[in-house]
N, C-alpha and C positions, 0 to 999 in steps of 0.2 A: 161650227168653225173647226178648221184643222190647224193645229199649232205645229210649227216646224222649228227645229233647232239647227242652226248653221254651223258647220265645221268643215273647213276646207273648200267651201263653195260660196259664191256670192249670192245675195238675196234674189236677184233677177233670175239666175239659173235655177235656184231652188224652187221658186214659184213656177217657172216654166215646167220643171219636172213633175211637180204636183199636178199641174193642169193637164199635162200629157197623159198621166196615169189615172186620171179621173174619167173613166169611160162609162160608168153607170151612175150618173148624177154628180154630186159634189164630193163623194168620198173616193179617195185614191184606191185603185184596185188592190194593191198589197194590203192596205188596212181593211178593206171590205172582206177579202178572203180570210185574213187572220180572224176577224170577228165571226165569220161563218164556221170556221174550224173550231174555234174556242167554244162557240155555242153548242156545236154538235158533241164535243167532248163533255162539256158540263151536263148536258141533258141526256147523255148516253146514247146519242143517235149515230155515233160514228161506228161503222161496222168493219172498217179496215179493208174494204173492197175497192179502194180508190185506184 
């Protein structure tokens, strides 16, 4: 599950944004990319060639 916190947006719009950014399964793309980057940094696999 993905938990969202609302601030300045109604629930329906927040849910719509999360669904629109979930292009690879159920995880929103910004969250998926943050996880990939953090994993690379922790494991030392980030070479800085991006």
